[in-house]
Residue frames as qw, qx, qy, qz and C-alpha x, y, z in Angstrom:
[[0.167, 0.870, -0.340, 0.317, -14.47, 5.68, 43.27],
 [0.799, -0.076, -0.442, 0.401, -11.47, 4.57, 45.13],
 [0.300, -0.922, 0.102, -0.220, -10.38, 6.25, 48.37],
 [0.584, 0.321, -0.534, 0.521, -7.02, 6.63, 49.93],
 [0.620, -0.760, -0.177, -0.085, -7.08, 6.36, 53.77],
 [0.422, 0.577, -0.456, 0.530, -4.16, 8.11, 55.34],
 [0.542, -0.324, -0.643, 0.434, -5.39, 7.42, 58.84],
 [0.189, -0.862, -0.105, -0.458, -6.28, 10.02, 61.41],
 [0.530, 0.080, -0.523, 0.663, -3.94, 11.23, 64.09],
 [0.164, -0.306, -0.523, 0.779, -5.68, 12.54, 67.22],
 [0.207, 0.725, 0.490, -0.437, -7.77, 15.56, 66.70],
 [0.127, -0.354, 0.475, 0.796, -6.24, 16.57, 63.39],
 [0.618, 0.465, -0.044, -0.632, -8.26, 17.11, 60.19],
 [0.800, 0.085, 0.587, 0.090, -8.74, 13.94, 58.14],
 [0.114, 0.612, -0.479, -0.619, -6.85, 13.94, 54.87],
 [0.579, 0.194, 0.787, 0.089, -8.67, 11.03, 53.16],
 [0.203, 0.440, -0.366, -0.794, -8.99, 11.51, 49.37],
 [0.757, 0.390, 0.493, -0.181, -11.43, 10.20, 46.81],
 [0.142, -0.406, 0.654, 0.623, -9.75, 9.24, 43.54],
 [0.733, 0.450, 0.122, -0.496, -12.01, 9.15, 40.43],
 [0.453, -0.244, 0.788, 0.338, -10.90, 5.94, 38.55],
 [0.632, 0.559, 0.529, -0.085, -13.63, 6.00, 35.82],
 [0.367, 0.891, -0.152, -0.221, -11.87, 8.66, 33.70],
 [0.173, -0.595, 0.759, 0.201, -8.58, 6.75, 33.89],
 [0.567, 0.121, 0.814, 0.042, -10.31, 3.49, 32.78],
 [0.557, 0.760, 0.281, -0.183, -12.07, 5.37, 29.93],
 [0.164, 0.861, -0.423, -0.232, -8.79, 6.76, 28.77],
 [0.414, -0.358, 0.829, 0.117, -7.17, 3.38, 28.95],
 [0.624, 0.387, 0.677, -0.051, -9.84, 1.84, 26.85],
 [0.446, 0.873, 0.028, -0.196, -9.64, 4.60, 24.26],
 [0.021, -0.737, 0.636, 0.226, -5.90, 4.16, 23.91],
 [0.524, -0.088, 0.847, 0.038, -6.24, 0.45, 23.60],
 [0.625, 0.598, 0.483, -0.137, -8.91, 0.82, 20.94],
 [0.302, 0.895, -0.213, -0.250, -6.75, 3.27, 19.00],
 [0.205, -0.569, 0.777, 0.177, -3.77, 0.96, 19.10],
 [0.580, 0.162, 0.798, 0.033, -5.82, -2.00, 17.84],
 [0.542, 0.774, 0.275, -0.175, -7.14, 0.08, 14.92],
 [0.143, 0.861, -0.435, -0.220, -3.72, 1.38, 14.00],
 [0.491, -0.360, 0.784, 0.121, -2.16, -2.10, 14.22],
 [0.739, 0.452, 0.497, -0.039, -4.25, -3.23, 11.17],
 [0.451, 0.884, -0.088, -0.090, -2.48, -0.75, 8.90],
 [0.356, -0.679, 0.593, 0.248, 1.05, -1.99, 9.57],
 [0.645, 0.038, 0.711, 0.279, 1.00, -4.92, 7.13],
 [0.493, 0.779, 0.378, 0.077, -0.39, -2.73, 4.42],
 [0.036, 0.973, -0.202, -0.106, 2.43, -0.21, 4.73],
 [0.662, -0.419, 0.552, 0.285, 5.11, -2.83, 4.27],
 [0.570, 0.682, -0.359, -0.284, 7.18, -3.01, 1.05],
 [0.960, -0.090, 0.231, 0.131, 8.53, -6.38, 0.07],
 [0.213, 0.837, -0.497, -0.083, 12.27, -6.06, -0.61],
 [0.977, -0.074, 0.173, 0.098, 14.21, -9.14, -1.68],
 [0.126, -0.766, 0.567, 0.275, 17.93, -9.44, -1.92],
 [0.829, 0.409, -0.351, -0.150, 19.32, -11.50, -4.71],
 [0.837, -0.440, 0.305, 0.108, 21.20, -14.52, -3.48],
 [0.127, 0.747, -0.593, -0.273, 24.75, -15.05, -4.73],
 [0.653, -0.146, 0.743, -0.002, 24.24, -18.79, -5.28],
 [0.668, 0.355, 0.613, 0.228, 24.93, -20.30, -8.73],
 [0.296, 0.140, 0.406, 0.853, 25.15, -18.54, -12.04],
 [0.230, 0.411, 0.233, -0.851, 23.21, -15.29, -12.45],
 [0.491, 0.519, 0.699, 0.037, 20.19, -15.74, -14.59],
 [0.256, 0.300, 0.383, 0.835, 19.83, -13.76, -17.80],
 [0.095, 0.265, 0.342, -0.897, 18.22, -10.40, -17.06],
 [0.281, 0.612, 0.740, -0.004, 14.54, -10.22, -17.81],
 [0.211, 0.441, 0.304, 0.817, 13.52, -7.49, -20.15],
 [0.009, 0.301, 0.415, -0.859, 12.30, -4.30, -18.42],
 [0.017, 0.564, 0.720, 0.403, 8.70, -3.55, -19.19],
 [0.023, 0.227, 0.290, -0.929, 7.13, -0.09, -18.77],
 [0.085, 0.662, 0.726, 0.163, 3.43, 0.86, -19.06],
 [0.042, -0.080, -0.072, 0.993, 2.70, 4.44, -19.93],
 [0.114, 0.680, 0.707, -0.159, -0.84, 5.55, -19.19],
 [0.136, -0.010, 0.230, 0.963, -1.56, 8.35, -21.68],
 [0.396, 0.279, 0.262, -0.835, -4.63, 10.46, -22.33],
 [0.657, 0.328, -0.289, -0.614, -5.51, 8.41, -25.38],
 [0.956, 0.047, -0.259, -0.132, -4.65, 4.88, -24.25],
 [0.745, -0.549, 0.348, 0.147, -1.89, 2.62, -22.95],
 [0.552, 0.677, -0.487, 0.026, 1.64, 2.12, -24.38],
 [0.903, -0.366, 0.206, 0.091, 3.51, -0.93, -23.42],
 [0.408, 0.791, -0.448, 0.088, 7.31, -0.59, -23.95],
 [0.946, -0.271, 0.057, 0.170, 9.92, -3.21, -23.39],
 [0.315, -0.768, 0.426, 0.361, 13.73, -2.92, -23.15],
 [0.631, 0.081, 0.677, 0.370, 13.92, -5.24, -26.12],
 [0.016, 0.185, -0.369, -0.911, 12.62, -2.30, -28.28],
 [0.086, -0.436, -0.843, -0.304, 9.08, -3.63, -28.56],
 [0.158, 0.162, 0.305, -0.925, 6.45, -0.94, -28.18],
 [0.039, -0.442, -0.861, -0.249, 2.71, -1.73, -28.31],
 [0.221, -0.085, 0.103, -0.966, -0.02, 0.93, -28.48],
 [0.082, -0.440, -0.891, 0.073, -3.33, 0.04, -26.90],
 [0.100, -0.253, -0.124, -0.954, -5.70, 2.88, -27.82],
 [0.364, 0.147, 0.589, -0.706, -8.95, 3.65, -25.96],
 [0.107, -0.287, -0.860, -0.408, -12.13, 1.92, -27.04],
 [0.282, -0.731, -0.541, -0.307, -15.39, 3.90, -26.69],
 [0.080, -0.780, 0.206, -0.586, -13.57, 6.56, -24.59],
 [0.774, -0.561, 0.261, -0.134, -12.40, 3.96, -22.07],
 [0.036, -0.625, 0.774, 0.095, -9.03, 2.35, -21.55],
 [0.851, 0.138, -0.415, -0.290, -8.84, -1.12, -23.05],
 [0.495, -0.546, 0.616, -0.279, -8.15, -3.17, -19.90],
 [0.953, 0.075, 0.283, -0.076, -8.82, -6.55, -21.64],
 [0.760, 0.582, -0.169, 0.235, -6.13, -5.99, -24.26],
 [0.025, -0.769, 0.532, -0.354, -3.66, -4.73, -21.59],
 [0.745, -0.332, 0.522, -0.250, -4.31, -7.84, -19.46],
 [0.950, 0.278, 0.140, 0.017, -3.75, -10.11, -22.52],
 [0.547, 0.718, -0.306, 0.302, -0.54, -8.42, -23.53],
 [0.277, -0.693, 0.560, -0.361, 0.78, -8.45, -20.00],
 [0.898, -0.117, 0.388, -0.170, -0.02, -12.22, -19.76],
 [0.855, 0.499, -0.013, 0.141, 1.84, -12.79, -23.06],
 [0.295, 0.756, -0.438, 0.387, 4.92, -10.84, -21.96],
 [0.848, -0.417, -0.318, 0.072, 4.89, -12.22, -18.47],
 [0.325, 0.596, -0.406, 0.611, 7.21, -9.73, -16.88],
 [0.549, -0.325, -0.629, 0.443, 8.31, -10.04, -13.26],
 [0.200, -0.511, -0.267, 0.792, 8.41, -6.22, -12.86],
 [0.252, 0.681, 0.498, 0.474, 6.38, -3.55, -14.42],
 [0.224, -0.285, -0.184, 0.914, 7.07, 0.17, -14.15],
 [0.146, 0.754, 0.628, 0.124, 3.98, 2.37, -14.57],
 [0.211, -0.150, 0.051, 0.965, 4.38, 5.97, -15.91],
 [0.173, 0.742, 0.631, -0.146, 1.65, 8.49, -16.30],
 [0.270, 0.432, 0.245, 0.825, 1.38, 11.54, -18.63],
 [0.052, 0.143, 0.344, -0.927, 0.31, 14.85, -17.28],
 [0.500, 0.023, -0.153, -0.852, -3.42, 15.18, -17.10],
 [0.590, -0.096, -0.781, -0.182, -4.13, 11.48, -16.60],
 [0.630, -0.584, 0.075, -0.506, -6.35, 10.84, -13.61],
 [0.144, -0.478, 0.819, -0.285, -4.86, 9.05, -10.69],
 [0.767, 0.047, 0.485, -0.418, -7.77, 6.65, -10.63],
 [0.827, 0.512, -0.153, -0.175, -6.89, 5.53, -14.22],
 [0.296, 0.613, -0.710, 0.180, -3.26, 4.88, -13.22],
 [0.433, -0.270, 0.753, -0.415, -4.34, 2.86, -10.13],
 [0.857, 0.245, 0.238, -0.387, -6.72, 0.92, -12.27],
 [0.668, 0.593, -0.446, -0.049, -3.95, 0.08, -14.73],
 [0.013, 0.483, -0.814, 0.323, -1.83, -1.17, -11.83],
 [0.663, -0.044, 0.589, -0.460, -4.73, -3.34, -10.66],
 [0.861, 0.426, -0.074, -0.267, -5.05, -4.83, -14.14],
 [0.405, 0.612, -0.665, 0.135, -1.30, -5.63, -14.07],
 [0.306, -0.331, 0.780, -0.434, -1.56, -7.33, -10.77],
 [0.813, 0.182, 0.361, -0.419, -4.56, -9.30, -12.06],
 [0.772, 0.546, -0.299, -0.127, -2.53, -10.43, -15.10],
 [0.959, -0.186, -0.073, 0.201, 0.05, -11.98, -12.80],
 [0.367, 0.666, -0.307, 0.573, 2.75, -9.30, -12.68],
 [0.681, -0.424, -0.489, 0.343, 4.40, -9.78, -9.30],
 [0.392, -0.450, -0.155, 0.787, 6.08, -6.38, -8.96],
 [0.203, 0.791, 0.412, 0.404, 4.25, -3.21, -9.99],
 [0.409, -0.454, -0.207, 0.764, 5.90, 0.11, -9.33],
 [0.218, 0.943, 0.247, 0.039, 4.98, 3.63, -10.04],
 [0.586, -0.462, 0.183, 0.640, 8.16, 5.36, -11.27],
 [0.142, 0.804, -0.225, -0.531, 9.97, 7.64, -13.68]]
């Protein structure tokens, strides 16, 4: 403990105080550990947003590709009018066929849509397959 000596004047009562520092140090360490733990989540919460530069001629717009996760399989639809059904195989989503199709299309952006009743885990797994196939931008949207 730390003490504060205020000195004594003549015959007066001493007013020295003991200050408990251990609880303050404990609180300080708890706050530091909390801040260190929270700092790890900051990079994961970031969204990459890139602004198109105005240099040179604008490139031709890439076709927009959407992936619908339905109760009976995947449907890949492109703004070109191409729609590919990838039905389930043995009551499981055909991730291999989805990966091959996405590698063949090579879209920069993919919009993932889910029907009602589709489990969130299946949607997240489809997004993981798309990222594994080399799609740079995967978004969950309408």
